[in-house]
N, C-alpha and C positions, 0 to 999 in steps of 0.2 A: 273460892280463894285460890290464888296461885301458890305454887311451891317456889322455893328459892331458885331451884333449877329452871323452872318455867319462866320466872322473871328474867333470869340471865339469858336464856335462849331467846326470849322475846326481844330483849335489847339487841342481841347479836343480829337477829333477823332484820330488825329495823335498820341497824347500821349498814348491813350488807346491801340493803335497798337504797338507803338515803345518802350515805356519805360519798359513794362513787360519783353520783351525778352532781354533788356539790363541788367536787374537784373538776369534773369533766361535764359541764352543764349541757352540752349539745349531744342529744341522743336521737336515734332514728326510731320512730314508732309508727308502724303501719305505713311504711314508705314516706313518712313525713318527718322532717327535722324539727324537733322540739328543743327549745333553749330554756333552761331553768334560770329564773331571775334572781334566785337567792343563793348564788354560789358563794363560796368562801372568798373574801377579798384580802384576807391576811391570816398569818399564823395565829395572831391573837384571837381573831374571830373563830377560828377552828378550835382553839383551846377552850374558849368560852362555851361553844356548842357542846364539846365533850363534857365540860364541867356541869352544865345544866342537865344533861342526860344521865350522868353518873349520880348526880344529886337525887334525881327521881328514883334511880335504882337503890340508892342508900335508904331513901324513905320507904320503899317497898320492903326492903330487908328488915328495917326497924319495925315496920308494921307486922310483918310475918313473925318476927321474934316475940313481939309483945302479945300477939294473939294466938300463939301456938301452945300456950301453957294450959 
């Protein structure tokens, strides 16, 4: 079972890897250009993305609180 700190750290690590390439979808990997197909198309899409991921974090926190007694 994860601790609250681990859950937050995992979300941060995921965002650090994922969000940048959703804004800048063209990256160079092993001297080849890769273009990500699922980039953000609008501010609303970005906000929805964040909402979904923070909902997951909230669920993890709720689970940890309920099961830490």
